[in-house]
Every structure is written in structure tokens, then in C-alpha cells.
BALUMKE-924351 format. One line per 4 residues: number of its first residue (from 1); their letters; for each residue x, y, z of N, C-alpha, C, CB. Coordinates in pm, whole numbers. Atoms other than C-alpha are relative to their C-alpha. Glycine has a CB too. Layout:
NUM	A	X/Y/Z/X/Y/Z/X/Y/Z/X/Y/Z ~ ...
//
This chain:
1	XXXX	-140/-21/62/-775/2644/1819/17/138/-84/31/-126/-99 ~ 23/-125/9/-642/2983/1796/101/13/-144/37/89/148 ~ -66/-16/113/-597/3018/1424/126/70/-32/-75/43/-61 ~ -149/-127/67/-386/3345/1371/90/-78/127/-27/260/26
5	XXXX	-136/4/-41/-151/3223/1657/62/-132/-70/11/0/163 ~ -100/158/113/-61/2872/1424/41/82/-59/-74/-142/-118 ~ -67/-18/91/-37/3070/1141/173/112/54/-121/64/-107 ~ -130/-72/-30/247/3288/1334/69/-73/42/7/99/79
9	XXXX	-51/131/-46/401/2990/1447/85/-99/-178/-178/-98/86 ~ -68/89/151/409/2825/1100/36/141/-105/-160/-138/-104 ~ -42/-114/39/508/3186/980/149/-35/-159/56/76/172 ~ -96/29/102/743/3148/616/50/-193/-1/141/116/41
13	XXXX	28/129/69/654/2787/568/-33/-3/-168/-122/-57/76 ~ 51/-22/169/455/2902/265/-131/-132/-10/173/-42/-146 ~ 164/114/1/130/2674/386/-117/92/72/17/-185/127 ~ 217/-19/-51/-255/2763/385/-47/-70/128/-133/-100/-134
17	XXXX	66/97/-105/-388/2688/716/-159/34/-18/60/32/173 ~ 84/-30/-31/-746/2661/712/-48/-60/138/-55/-8/-96 ~ 27/73/-167/-866/2609/1099/-176/-11/3/69/136/166 ~ 153/-22/-45/-1239/2517/1205/-54/-95/86/-93/1/-112
21	XXXX	83/60/-90/-1442/2445/1477/-15/-114/3/-97/34/-1 ~ 32/188/35/-1565/2085/1321/-32/39/-127/-149/-110/91 ~ 31/49/164/-1551/1912/1034/-22/-114/-7/101/13/-104 ~ -28/185/6/-1609/1572/919/90/-2/6/-25/-101/-104
25	XXXX	-138/8/-45/-1264/1523/866/54/115/-135/74/-189/4 ~ -105/-107/21/-968/1743/813/-9/-93/-101/139/49/94 ~ 0/44/64/-848/1451/582/-134/27/-168/19/-89/88 ~ 81/-2/124/-1137/1457/344/11/190/-30/-190/-78/37
29	XXXX	-2/-108/54/-1120/1839/337/157/32/-81/-43/94/112 ~ -172/13/94/-742/1829/192/-10/-99/-134/149/-94/119 ~ 38/71/96/-838/1610/-22/-81/89/-136/-84/-104/72 ~ 87/-65/105/-1147/1825/-188/89/168/-11/-194/6/64
33	XXXX	-40/-138/-8/-895/2117/-136/102/-27/-59/14/74/125 ~ -52/64/52/-638/1951/-352/-62/16/-162/-1/-114/77 ~ 71/-10/85/-873/1901/-606/6/103/-114/-87/1/56 ~ -41/-121/109/-848/2256/-726/89/98/73/-139/90/-63
37	XXXX	-112/-79/2/-515/2358/-622/90/-88/50/-7/126/70 ~ -82/73/-2/-316/2066/-655/167/27/27/-31/-45/-98 ~ -121/-27/-13/21/2253/-604/1/114/117/59/37/-137 ~ -47/-63/-62/-31/2405/-322/-49/-35/174/-25/119/-68
41	XXXX	-36/81/-114/102/2284/54/-197/49/124/219/84/80 ~ 101/-49/-54/-174/2351/321/-65/-114/96/-84/53/-107 ~ -10/23/-144/-277/2293/710/-136/-38/2/47/121/100 ~ 87/32/7/-611/2171/763/-52/-66/198/19/-85/-136
45	XXXX	56/42/-127/-743/2180/1173/-103/30/48/57/21/80 ~ 136/-18/-42/-1017/2095/1384/22/-80/141/-124/-63/-113 ~ 4/-41/-128/-1087/2154/1713/-99/-190/45/-100/198/20 ~ 72/119/78/-1385/1790/1592/-2/-18/-32/-53/-45/-34
49	XXXX	-8/81/184/-1443/1563/1334/-158/-49/65/173/-186/-63 ~ 107/124/-4/-1749/1366/1320/-17/-95/-118/-141/54/20 ~ 9/90/43/-1663/1168/1083/150/-18/-27/-95/-2/-89 ~ -142/76/18/-1288/1078/1139/-4/-113/-61/68/-34/117
53	XXXX	-64/109/28/-1119/812/957/159/-106/41/-6/37/-99 ~ -146/73/-18/-849/550/1034/19/-75/-102/22/-90/122 ~ -14/65/121/-642/302/830/-127/-142/-34/162/-53/9 ~ 93/92/30/-862/17/662/-155/36/-1/24/-97/86
57	XXXX	111/-65/-29/-1144/211/635/-70/46/143/-73/-68/-58 ~ 39/-43/-79/-1177/257/995/-77/121/53/61/-18/25 ~ 39/-115/-13/-1348/539/1189/121/59/153/-185/-11/18 ~ -105/-19/-91/-1109/738/1412/-153/134/80/206/68/-91
61	XXXX	69/-74/-167/-1359/876/1765/96/148/-68/81/-105/232 ~ -126/-123/-19/-1235/1281/1750/-113/78/74/88/94/-168 ~ 103/-113/-81/-1456/1457/2021/132/84/9/-97/-49/178 ~ -74/-78/0/-1345/1749/2108/103/15/91/-54/75/-9
65	XXXX	-156/12/-73/-992/1780/2336/53/-60/-35/33/-30/112 ~ -105/68/-15/-799/1642/2118/61/106/-169/-31/-204/11 ~ -32/-80/117/-595/1819/1815/-50/-120/-155/199/47/17 ~ 7/28/91/-687/1704/1460/64/114/-119/-119/-38/7
69	XXXX	-75/-95/140/-507/1796/1140/36/-78/-136/163/66/50 ~ -64/30/120/-392/1726/813/72/63/-100/-64/-39/-51 ~ -83/-117/61/-111/1852/651/-8/-103/-203/227/21/120 ~ -14/7/127/-135/1828/233/108/40/-37/-81/51/-60
73	XXXX	-104/-3/41/152/1778/63/22/-82/-156/71/-43/111 ~ -6/46/168/227/1816/-356/136/-93/45/33/159/-152 ~ -125/101/9/500/1541/-402/60/-39/-108/-24/-112/46 ~ -62/25/129/489/1453/-770/156/-100/4/26/159/-62
77	XXXX	-116/59/2/758/1164/-686/-74/-194/-54/90/35/186 ~ 64/139/-29/709/811/-761/-53/-77/83/46/-60/-16 ~ 31/21/-67/472/605/-626/50/-95/122/-67/-3/-51 ~ -35/83/-98/729/380/-444/51/63/167/108/-75/-72
81	XXXX	-78/-87/-30/866/660/-304/-49/47/167/-4/110/-120 ~ 78/-102/-88/587/767/-71/-5/-146/90/-169/98/-68 ~ 89/140/-69/523/370/92/71/57/140/49/-211/-65 ~ -12/-16/-176/764/498/415/-79/158/36/208/6/63
85	XXXX	53/-127/-99/555/836/473/-51/-68/114/-126/104/-65 ~ 60/-18/-113/367/691/712/120/-21/117/-124/-99/6 ~ -106/74/-101/653/518/963/89/166/35/125/-160/-103 ~ -27/-137/-11/808/865/888/-19/86/108/-56/49/-80
89	XXXX	114/-103/-43/494/1047/987/72/-14/196/-224/-83/-48 ~ -32/79/-154/537/792/1343/107/87/79/75/-175/-21 ~ -134/-94/-74/883/937/1399/-9/120/48/105/30/-82 ~ 23/-193/22/836/1300/1302/-156/7/125/-71/68/-255
93	XXXX	125/-43/-163/478/1310/1591/79/-39/98/-175/-101/30 ~ -15/62/-113/618/1109/1846/148/136/23/27/-205/-13 ~ -75/-117/19/959/1375/1785/-112/194/73/33/-20/-212 ~ 45/-136/-52/722/1684/1812/-107/-10/146/-87/77/-136
97	XXXX	49/-1/-153/512/1562/2127/158/21/78/-95/-173/51 ~ -104/-18/-24/837/1501/2274/28/105/73/52/-7/-87 ~ -60/-112/14/959/1828/2180/-47/102/123/-30/48/-141 ~ 30/-68/-44/679/2027/2302/-67/-15/171/-52/34/-97
101	XXXX	77/26/-96/519/1825/2606/105/-85/97/-135/-72/-52 ~ -82/122/-107/836/1605/2748/-91/-150/-30/-19/54/212 ~ 22/134/-35/653/1313/2693/43/-121/-74/-120/-10/11 ~ -90/102/145/822/987/2501/-97/-83/17/184/-88/9
105	XXXX	144/152/70/561/756/2337/49/-101/-77/-135/53/-126 ~ -37/130/63/618/399/2186/-49/12/-94/-27/-118/49 ~ 49/-16/140/542/388/1836/-36/-181/12/138/73/-140 ~ 72/169/9/295/42/1759/-8/-1/-140/-175/-38/78
109	XXXX	-54/4/161/395/-66/1404/-216/-2/-8/149/-206/-81 ~ -119/-67/134/275/59/1157/2/199/28/-99/-48/-228 ~ 49/-183/-5/48/446/1283/10/25/157/-200/45/-64 ~ 74/-7/-102/-40/434/1624/102/67/102/-61/-139/35
113	XXXX	-63/-12/-138/130/617/1946/-40/8/124/57/80/6 ~ 51/11/-69/134/521/2253/27/19/161/-26/-74/-45 ~ -54/-45/-102/182/646/2638/-66/-57/150/-8/142/-22 ~ 66/41/-90/138/518/2950/-120/-148/-7/-53/124/27
117	XXXX	47/87/41/14/179/2798/-109/30/-59/-6/-76/72 ~ 165/-13/60/-301/316/2608/73/146/-159/-172/107/197 ~ 48/-80/131/-351/506/2274/5/118/0/-120/-14/-40 ~ 3/-132/2/-232/864/2249/-78/60/-117/130/43/5
121	XXXX	-42/-21/157/-182/895/1822/-65/-72/-11/128/-12/-75 ~ -41/69/164/-304/819/1502/63/52/-53/-82/-19/-102 ~ -27/-59/101/-166/815/1211/-60/-13/-170/114/-20/17 ~ 67/122/123/-299/797/836/61/52/-150/-217/5/-13
125	XXXX	-107/-47/103/-72/873/530/-142/-29/-71/174/-86/-41 ~ 93/78/134/-311/873/220/77/37/-156/-194/81/-7 ~ -12/17/81/-186/894/-145/-70/-37/-112/50/-31/24 ~ 139/6/107/-380/1022/-445/81/1/-121/-127/144/3
129	XXXX	-76/70/99/-196/830/-740/-39/52/-160/-31/-163/23 ~ 41/14/111/-163/885/-1108/108/-121/-75/-10/144/-60 ~ -49/153/58/-143/512/-1260/56/18/-78/-78/-99/-46 ~ -101/79/74/-64/590/-1561/169/40/-7/-55/4/-140
133	XXXX	-146/-74/15/289/797/-1490/70/-99/103/10/190/52 ~ -6/-26/-130/282/635/-1123/68/43/40/-6/-59/62 ~ -58/-89/-81/371/904/-940/-83/37/90/48/99/-58 ~ 102/-56/-141/178/1034/-636/-15/117/-35/57/2/164
137	XXXX	-10/-150/-33/81/1388/-672/-8/43/123/-90/71/-58 ~ -60/-21/-123/32/1434/-328/-30/-115/94/-44/130/56 ~ 82/112/-99/2/1278/11/-81/142/118/156/-149/113 ~ 87/-83/-125/-266/1418/312/89/-117/114/-237/-12/-6
141	XXXX	-46/77/-88/-91/1283/617/-40/107/103/149/-53/-16 ~ 136/-48/-82/-384/1315/882/83/-52/164/-192/-113/-60 ~ -44/39/-159/-288/1290/1298/-139/42/60/152/99/80 ~ 104/-37/-80/-536/1266/1548/55/34/160/-106/-121/-9
145	XXXX	-21/42/-84/-427/1336/1896/-39/55/156/99/-15/-33 ~ 34/-40/-129/-575/1293/2272/105/124/56/3/-135/92 ~ -162/-90/-102/-427/1639/2457/-110/6/100/103/209/-60 ~ 22/35/-179/-710/1659/2722/-112/-47/77/15/112/76
149	XXXX	57/64/15/-952/1402/2710/19/-129/-103/-69/68/-1 ~ -9/99/78/-937/1074/2564/-117/-89/-32/90/-63/45 ~ 75/67/0/-1193/896/2412/-43/-128/-18/-26/39/-30 ~ -8/146/-5/-1374/537/2443/-22/-24/-152/-114/-76/105
153	XXXX	-27/114/98/-1267/275/2151/-104/-38/-86/35/-115/66 ~ 56/128/-8/-1452/78/1979/49/-130/-5/-68/-2/-72 ~ -96/94/25/-1175/-114/1990/5/-94/154/150/85/-46 ~ -19/109/-107/-1186/-396/2321/135/-7/39/-41/-138/-44
157	XXXX	-176/36/-19/-831/-457/2276/114/101/55/61/-31/-145 ~ -114/-134/-40/-724/-86/2341/-91/142/70/93/68/-179 ~ 77/-55/-58/-773/162/2575/49/179/-60/9/-55/162 ~ -42/-49/52/-738/522/2470/76/112/121/-85/20/-99
161	XXXX	-45/-63/-136/-514/796/2709/-4/133/-96/167/-57/93 ~ -22/-84/42/-464/1146/2685/135/82/73/-115/46/-8 ~ -163/-46/2/-109/1390/2739/-54/23/169/75/174/-130 ~ 73/-97/-114/-342/1599/3016/50/-157/96/-226/67/-25
165	XXXX	20/161/-88/-427/1199/3185/93/-29/68/-13/-130/-78 ~ -168/80/-96/-70/1081/3208/65/116/42/144/-105/-112 ~ -81/-142/-127/51/1440/3405/44/111/-123/206/-71/124 ~ -16/-65/154/149/1589/3031/-72/115/-77/-25/-96/-83
169	XXXX	105/-131/50/19/1943/2894/88/57/-125/-28/145/142 ~ -114/-69/95/79/2127/2593/-101/110/-55/79/-113/-137 ~ 142/-103/73/-94/2459/2365/3/-102/-65/0/169/-89 ~ 54/69/123/-277/2300/2090/101/111/-118/-213/10/-12
173	XXXX	-42/-66/61/-137/2539/1922/156/-9/-66/-32/81/62 ~ -50/-57/-69/180/2529/1997/84/-196/-90/-65/77/174 ~ -39/101/91/200/2126/1895/-19/-24/-109/-18/-79/24 ~ 36/-33/114/57/2173/1591/77/52/-70/-83/55/-2
177	XXXX	-79/-128/89/276/2393/1441/104/-107/30/21/197/59 ~ -106/53/-6/590/2160/1612/-54/-164/-122/47/-15/187 ~ 31/158/79/410/1817/1437/82/56/-151/-227/-53/-29 ~ -40/-14/110/418/2042/1098/176/17/-33/-82/104/-35
181	XXXX	-153/-68/-7/803/2158/1147/32/-202/-34/74/117/214 ~ -128/133/8/896/1763/1187/-83/-68/-100/44/-117/164 ~ 95/65/111/649/1663/913/107/69/-148/-211/77/14 ~ -74/-72/120/821/1901/669/124/-58/-40/32/142/31
185	XXXX	-172/64/52/1158/1741/754/-23/-104/-60/119/-47/116 ~ 39/153/22/1029/1391/661/22/43/-209/-227/-61/91 ~ -4/-71/179/938/1595/324/92/15/-78/-31/127/-22 ~ -60/-83/51/1232/1775/259/117/-70/-69/24/96/88
189	XXXX	-99/108/1/1389/1432/307/-52/-150/-103/22/-41/173 ~ 25/68/43/1197/1274/66/-111/-157/-10/81/20/1 ~ 92/105/-121/998/1042/312/66/-166/-22/-219/-5/-50 ~ -101/192/-28/1305/743/323/76/35/127/163/-65/-157
193	XXXX	-3/33/-161/1230/597/615/142/-64/37/-128/-117/44 ~ -117/75/-35/1596/396/610/57/152/119/118/-57/-173 ~ -59/-92/-60/1709/751/768/-50/8/129/-5/110/-65 ~ 86/38/-151/1421/707/1052/24/-124/71/-155/-13/-21
197	XXXX	8/101/-57/1449/345/1105/26/-99/141/32/-20/-64 ~ -102/61/-124/1691/286/1368/-92/74/178/224/96/-37 ~ 80/-131/-108/1495/595/1593/-146/-109/0/-35/226/-102 ~ 137/142/4/1144/360/1496/9/-95/100/2/-110/-140
201	XXXX	-2/141/-31/1314/41/1589/30/34/225/176/-102/-130 ~ -14/24/-128/1446/174/1950/-92/86/107/137/17/21 ~ 140/-110/-103/1050/369/2055/-79/-168/-13/-129/211/-122 ~ 133/68/42/878/49/1904/-34/-64/117/4/-103/-125
205	XXXX	95/73/-98/621/-127/2165/-26/-143/2/-120/48/-12 ~ 21/150/13/629/-441/1956/109/-106/28/-40/-24/-130 ~ -128/114/-29/950/-606/1948/18/-65/135/141/68/-19 ~ 16/144/-104/987/-908/2135/-105/-18/72/97/-14/107
209	XXXX	181/51/-30/621/-949/2199/-51/-62/-50/-100/66/-7 ~ 25/91/43/413/-1212/2146/-131/46/-94/-4/-96/102 ~ 124/-67/94/164/-1066/1847/-118/-105/-38/66/57/-155 ~ 76/29/90/-147/-1176/1658/-6/65/-83/-88/-19/24
213	XXXX	16/-42/86/-222/-1095/1341/-88/-92/-148/121/45/1 ~ 94/53/53/-459/-1138/1010/85/-14/-127/-134/74/5 ~ -88/8/132/-248/-1310/695/-109/-100/-43/184/-57/3 ~ 66/50/68/-466/-1432/373/-181/-73/105/119/-100/-71
217	XXXX	162/-8/-116/-812/-1439/623/-28/-71/110/-131/-42/-62 ~ -19/23/-116/-654/-1601/898/88/10/91/-19/-69/3 ~ -75/-78/-58/-499/-1537/1172/101/-64/121/-87/97/43 ~ -69/135/27/-216/-1668/1266/146/111/130/45/-60/-244
221	XXXX	-100/-82/-109/111/-1552/1538/140/-38/3/-44/-18/149 ~ -142/-62/-21/452/-1482/1606/79/56/137/-4/110/-80 ~ -112/-143/-78/709/-1258/1771/70/122/-86/154/-73/71 ~ -21/-142/75/758/-903/1645/179/3/19/-102/158/94
225	XXXX	-108/13/-64/1099/-964/1591/142/175/-96/44/-215/-32 ~ -56/-140/26/1234/-652/1400/-47/50/-80/116/19/-26 ~ 79/-92/135/1130/-357/1174/148/37/-105/-98/198/76 ~ -103/-42/99/1316/-335/831/18/102/-20/-4/-33/-102
229	XXXX	-37/-73/74/1469/-47/679/-98/101/-107/75/-79/-48 ~ 124/-33/123/1150/8/429/-72/-60/104/-9/-75/-185 ~ 177/-64/-69/908/-29/701/-18/-124/28/-150/82/-109 ~ 28/165/-11/844/-401/679/15/-33/147/115/-100/-93
233	XXXX	-67/114/-99/786/-618/1027/-63/-103/3/14/27/137 ~ -62/140/-18/945/-910/1098/-26/-73/100/124/-2/4 ~ 28/72/-96/775/-1169/1241/30/-136/-4/-109/16/22 ~ -95/169/-52/943/-1521/1385/-173/-70/6/133/-3/236
237	XXXX	161/48/-72/587/-1733/1381/88/-165/-42/-219/64/-115 ~ -25/101/-43/740/-2101/1470/108/-27/-86/-101/-82/13 ~ -121/6/8/962/-2240/1232/-20/71/-169/71/-163/37 ~ -6/-133/123/928/-1926/943/-30/145/49/-122/-23/-126
241	XXXX	-31/-152/-1/998/-1567/921/-106/69/-136/195/25/-33 ~ 96/-103/73/705/-1347/781/-13/183/-1/-124/-46/53 ~ -36/-136/26/768/-1020/671/-207/122/-38/143/-28/-183 ~ 164/-81/49/392/-801/667/68/135/3/-171/-10/131
245	XXXX	22/-175/50/402/-458/469/-93/77/87/-73/20/-160 ~ 96/-62/-36/108/-377/587/-79/-40/82/-50/27/-75 ~ 154/28/-39/-231/-446/812/58/21/200/-81/-219/-77 ~ 17/-20/-94/-284/-481/1137/50/-110/146/-114/29/-30
249	XXXX	-62/120/-91/-134/-676/1480/-75/96/167/244/-22/-22 ~ 93/-65/-107/-203/-710/1819/65/-64/75/-157/-10/10 ~ -83/65/-53/6/-793/2108/-123/-64/83/125/74/63 ~ 84/145/-70/-132/-1124/2313/44/42/125/52/-183/-45
253	XXXX	-20/78/-121/-214/-1139/2621/55/-130/100/-66/-1/5 ~ -80/92/-159/-26/-1307/2920/14/20/65/92/-45/39 ~ -78/-38/-110/62/-1334/3247/56/100/78/60/-32/-12 ~ -165/-104/11/371/-1091/3198/-59/80/-98/181/-82/-65
257	XX	36/-121/116/149/-917/2966/-125/77/10/-12/-59/-143 ~ 177/-3/-46/-181/-745/3113/27/192/-55/-63/-53/255
//
């Protein structure tokens, strides 16, 4: 990553840029920075991570050949208002990838981007909250995109792909800057997912698919029907509709779905 080129592309946004060749986790770096600079927007980027983190405590494999970044944003808004941040970020990052490389990604609820049937990008939004006032002090939006190589994932049901392997290319600095610009648009709109919901639905790879999900410790099955204007997934399960606000879902493998 050419940090000076990135800073020029972000000129005027008032964002501190901290670039490293290697770090444990850009999101962890952002959290440490916020402890002493809580009102300063900042971007953390690395060429590789040794302790990348995904949702629900999972690791995020981050070898060289990817774009790893975390955007720290002071928000000071009601906690409930930040709920849509991850879903807004999925649309924002999808737009950025399209704008820079031309690749049209699909969105797998809730926070992954897919290209050519494989996982291209993972997104993790974390809110640091003050529960006495029920406000979020700041958000950290972490993004990992496979640029030239695709790592071997620990999940046997998922394969990773890279932009280059799918026939697309992009400058790491230009893509990173574009992601920041698109994320800043969602920030200025207060992470209002209702503004992005229709675009999110239009690019969902789950709707109409048979899926499985874990609820109350048991695996259930159904068909993903819709995504609400607050980002929840509606699943039709035989004689009932289940509303999922969070969690992991898996597309069921059938003869027509391989």
C-alpha cells in the first residue's frame, strides 16, 4: 500500500491515515487509537493481518494479496441508530468495487460480498457504546477484500475468490479510497438502511434460496423471502415466518444449486 498516494486520494476528508505492512488487526488498531483520540476519524490499512477478526468471534484469514482496512468514525448517536451500519456498509463497499473494477458483486446477508460464486469480501461493523446514555461513541467498520489471491477458508461450505482470479483488477489505493468515500456517504446519512434497502435486496444472493440457520441452538430450514427496511431477513419455514436480525445462514445444496 502506497500510503502517500492514499492520503492524496482522501485529501479534504480530514481522515488520519495509518498504514502498516503487517498488523494483528486493523480493527483492533482502530479501537486502541479511539481510546486516546475518540473524536478523530481515522483509517487503518495493512497489507496483511496476523489476527484478523470476523463476526461472532471467527478469524478472518488475511494473507498478502488483499486489502485490509478499518474506518474509525466518531458517531455519538443512539445505539439503535447504528444497527443498520453493517448492511449500509455492504452496499457502500459493493458500489466501491463496481466503481473501481467494474465487478458486480452479490450480497450474502448480512455482511459478505460474493463474486462468481465465491466470497470476495467480508465486512465487520463494531459499535463502542455508552450504556448509561444508550449512545454509541464510535463505529469501526472493517473491510477485507481479496485483490490478487484468495485464501483457503476454514469453512468447507465456502470458497474464496479474488478480483484478479475473476478477471478484474484494481489499484489497492484507489479501491481503498473509493470504499472510504462510499462509507462516508452512509455516515453522513446516519446509517439509515431504509435508504439502501432496495439496492441491498436487488443484489442479494439469498432471496428465493433454500437456506439453513441456527436459532435457539437448533438448525432450522426455510426459504429466504425478503429483507426488511431495517435489515432483518424474513425466512419462510413451512407454516411460519421467522425474522432473523443477526446470525449466520447457509444456502442449502440441491441438485439445482451447486
